[in-house]
C-alpha positions as CSV (number, residue, x, y, z in Angstrom):
1,M,31.7,0.1,5.7
2,N,31.1,-2.7,3.7
3,A,27.8,-1.0,1.3
4,D,26.8,-5.1,1.1
5,K,25.9,-5.7,4.7
6,N,23.6,-3.2,4.7
7,V,21.3,-3.6,1.4
8,P,19.2,-6.2,3.9
9,R,18.7,-3.6,7.0
10,L,18.2,-0.9,4.2
11,L,14.9,-3.4,2.4
12,G,14.0,-4.6,6.1
13,A,13.4,-1.3,6.8
14,A,11.7,-0.5,3.8
15,F,9.3,-3.1,4.5
16,L,8.3,-2.4,7.6
17,F,8.1,1.6,7.0
18,V,5.6,0.4,3.8
19,L,3.7,-1.7,6.8
20,V,3.9,0.8,9.2
21,V,2.4,4.4,6.8
22,S,0.0,2.3,5.0
23,L,-1.5,0.6,8.3
24,T,-1.7,4.1,9.4
25,A,-3.5,5.9,6.5
26,G,-5.9,3.7,6.3
27,A,-7.2,3.8,10.2
28,L,-6.6,7.8,9.7
29,G,-8.8,7.9,6.6
30,S,-11.2,5.5,5.2
31,L,-11.4,3.4,7.5
32,T,-13.1,6.1,9.9
33,L,-13.8,9.1,7.6
34,F,-15.2,7.0,4.9
35,S,-17.9,5.0,7.0
36,G,-21.5,5.2,6.1
37,N,-23.1,7.3,2.8
38,I,-21.5,10.2,1.5
39,S,-23.4,12.8,3.1
40,E,-22.0,11.1,6.2
41,S,-18.7,11.5,5.2
42,F,-18.3,15.0,4.4
43,V,-19.8,15.7,8.0
44,N,-16.7,13.8,9.2
45,I,-14.3,14.7,6.5
46,S,-15.3,18.3,8.0
47,N,-15.3,17.8,11.6
48,N,-11.7,15.8,11.0
49,L,-10.1,18.7,8.6
50,T,-6.3,18.0,10.8
51,Q,-6.9,13.9,10.2
52,M,-7.9,13.9,6.7
53,R,-5.3,16.1,5.3
54,I,-2.9,13.8,8.0
55,S,-3.8,10.7,6.1
56,I,-2.9,12.0,3.0
57,L,0.3,12.6,3.2
58,V,0.5,9.6,5.2
59,E,-0.6,7.8,1.8
60,L,1.7,10.3,-0.3
61,L,4.5,8.8,2.2
62,T,3.5,5.3,1.6
63,S,3.4,6.0,-2.5
64,V,7.7,7.2,-1.4
65,G,8.7,3.9,0.1
66,I,7.3,1.3,-2.2
67,V,9.1,3.3,-4.6
68,V,11.9,2.9,-2.4
69,L,11.2,-0.5,-2.0
70,A,10.9,-1.3,-5.5
71,V,14.6,-0.4,-6.1
72,L,16.1,-2.6,-3.5
73,L,14.2,-5.5,-4.4
74,Y,15.3,-4.7,-8.1
75,V,19.2,-3.7,-6.4
76,V,18.5,-7.5,-5.2
77,L,17.2,-9.7,-7.6
78,K,18.4,-8.3,-10.9
79,T,21.0,-11.0,-11.0
80,Q,18.6,-13.0,-10.8
81,N,16.3,-12.8,-13.7
82,K,17.1,-9.1,-14.8
83,I,14.0,-8.9,-16.9
84,I,11.2,-10.3,-14.8
85,A,13.0,-8.0,-11.9
86,L,12.7,-5.5,-13.9
87,V,8.7,-6.2,-15.0
88,A,8.7,-6.2,-10.9
89,L,9.7,-3.4,-10.3
90,G,7.5,-1.3,-13.6
91,W,4.5,-3.4,-11.6
92,W,5.1,-1.6,-8.5
93,L,6.4,2.3,-9.7
94,A,3.2,2.3,-11.3
95,E,1.4,1.2,-8.0
96,A,3.2,3.7,-6.4
97,I,1.6,5.9,-9.3
98,I,-1.8,5.0,-9.3
99,L,-1.4,5.0,-5.7
100,A,-0.4,9.0,-5.1
101,V,-3.0,9.7,-7.9
102,S,-6.0,8.6,-6.3
103,K,-5.5,11.0,-3.5
104,I,-6.6,13.5,-5.7
105,G,-10.2,12.3,-4.4
106,S,-8.9,12.7,-0.5
107,F,-7.9,15.9,-1.4
108,A,-11.4,17.2,-3.2
109,L,-13.8,15.3,-0.5
110,I,-12.1,18.2,1.8
111,H,-13.0,20.8,-0.4
112,I,-16.5,19.2,-1.4
113,S,-17.1,18.4,2.3
114,L,-16.8,22.0,3.9
115,E,-18.5,23.4,1.0
116,Y,-21.7,21.0,1.9
117,V,-21.6,21.6,5.4
118,Q,-21.6,26.1,4.7
119,A,-24.4,25.3,2.8
120,G,-27.0,23.4,5.3
121,A,-26.0,20.3,4.5
122,P,-28.9,19.4,1.7
123,D,-30.4,16.0,1.5
124,A,-30.0,16.1,-2.4
125,S,-28.0,18.2,-3.8
126,H,-24.8,17.7,-6.3
127,F,-22.9,17.7,-3.9
128,Q,-23.7,14.5,-3.1
129,T,-23.1,13.3,-7.1
130,L,-19.7,15.2,-6.5
131,G,-19.0,12.8,-3.6
132,T,-20.1,10.0,-4.9
133,L,-17.3,10.5,-7.9
134,F,-15.0,11.8,-6.2
135,R,-14.7,8.9,-3.2
136,G,-14.9,6.4,-6.4
137,V,-11.7,7.9,-6.8
138,D,-9.8,6.8,-4.3
139,T,-11.8,3.4,-3.6
140,W,-10.8,2.6,-6.6
141,G,-7.9,3.9,-7.3
142,Y,-7.0,2.2,-3.6
143,D,-8.2,-0.9,-5.4
144,I,-6.4,-0.5,-9.2
145,H,-3.5,0.3,-6.8
146,M,-4.0,-3.0,-5.1
147,W,-3.5,-5.3,-8.6
148,F,0.2,-3.6,-9.8
149,Y,1.2,-4.7,-6.1
150,I,0.1,-8.2,-6.0
151,L,1.1,-8.4,-9.3
152,G,4.5,-7.5,-9.4
153,G,4.7,-9.0,-6.0
154,I,4.2,-11.9,-7.2
155,L,7.0,-11.6,-9.0
156,W,9.5,-10.0,-6.6
157,Y,8.9,-13.4,-3.9
158,S,9.1,-15.5,-6.7
159,L,12.7,-14.3,-7.9
160,L,13.3,-14.0,-3.6
161,Y,12.5,-17.8,-4.2
162,K,14.6,-18.2,-6.5
163,S,17.5,-17.0,-5.7
164,K,17.0,-18.0,-1.7
165,Y,18.3,-14.7,-0.3
166,I,15.9,-15.2,2.1
167,P,14.4,-18.5,3.8
168,R,12.3,-20.3,1.4
169,V,9.4,-21.1,3.9
170,L,9.6,-16.8,3.8
171,A,9.9,-16.3,0.2
172,G,6.3,-18.9,-0.7
173,W,4.6,-17.5,2.5
174,G,5.0,-14.0,0.6
175,I,3.7,-16.2,-2.7
176,V,0.9,-17.6,-1.3
177,A,-0.1,-14.1,1.1
178,V,-0.2,-12.1,-2.0
179,S,-2.1,-15.3,-4.4
180,V,-4.6,-15.1,-1.7
181,A,-5.1,-11.9,-1.6
182,L,-5.0,-11.8,-5.1
183,I,-8.3,-14.6,-5.6
184,G,-10.1,-11.8,-2.7
185,I,-9.8,-8.8,-4.8
186,V,-11.3,-10.3,-8.3
187,L,-14.1,-11.7,-6.2
188,G,-14.2,-8.0,-4.4
189,W,-14.7,-6.3,-8.2
190,F,-17.7,-9.2,-8.7
191,D,-19.5,-7.3,-5.9
192,V,-18.9,-10.4,-3.4
193,R,-18.7,-9.8,0.4
194,V,-14.7,-10.4,1.3
195,N,-13.3,-11.2,4.4
196,L,-10.2,-8.3,5.4
197,L,-8.3,-11.4,6.6
198,L,-8.0,-11.9,2.9
199,F,-5.7,-8.4,2.4
200,L,-4.7,-8.8,6.8
201,Q,-2.4,-11.4,6.2
202,I,-0.5,-9.7,4.7
203,A,0.8,-7.1,6.4
204,V,1.9,-9.9,8.8
205,F,4.5,-12.1,5.7
206,E,5.4,-7.6,5.1
207,L,6.1,-7.3,9.5
208,A,8.0,-11.1,8.9
209,I,10.1,-10.4,6.2
210,G,11.2,-6.5,7.5
211,L,12.2,-8.0,10.5
212,W,13.8,-11.2,9.4
213,L,16.3,-8.7,6.5
214,V,16.7,-6.3,9.5
215,V,18.5,-8.6,11.9
216,K,20.2,-10.2,9.2
217,G,21.9,-7.6,8.1
218,I,22.7,-6.6,11.6
219,K,24.4,-10.1,11.9
220,L,26.0,-9.8,8.6
221,E,27.8,-5.8,10.2
222,K,29.1,-8.1,13.0
223,I,30.0,-10.5,11.6
224,K,31.8,-8.3,9.2
225,S,33.1,-5.5,11.0
């Protein structure tokens, strides 16, 4: 079998994998367990320990998926501009590392939540201070990892646009999607309320590019078989 015909399918599968595990982790973790104030989060976490642990595991799988995706993109696009491809690879490797490290905050919140509940859920205590600190590690870590995703994404999708490896309209969509998300990240850092749709459109793009690459790989296999 020709290894080249498998690359599009592998790349598409990597896009889809990262999309699915990332959305799953968000649904299991921050969107449900981190709702309300820190005391409410303690109670939510202590009552849903399995869900919390699964969300952390899935987020770590997201980090692994990002590494695989970045390496595959580098293999495909290094001939376009090796320096830019290396920089983009570095951005996404940093993204994966920061996302994984941010889960230290989630691990710590499990133990703090259990101790908080065992102590009788005191209204004012060091638990709230520690909880706010470690929830900050998790949420700020996630925000910072998005910066690296966006910076890398602009470079990757620009190289894809140049290479014509995918339709230029699809690559252009990716550039626009991450640029819009960049605006949302900047506004969020200045405490401006941002519509979630600014970020969800990235998910729609990743679904589209993932499916397109998988279909392309299947067609190549039929042609070269």
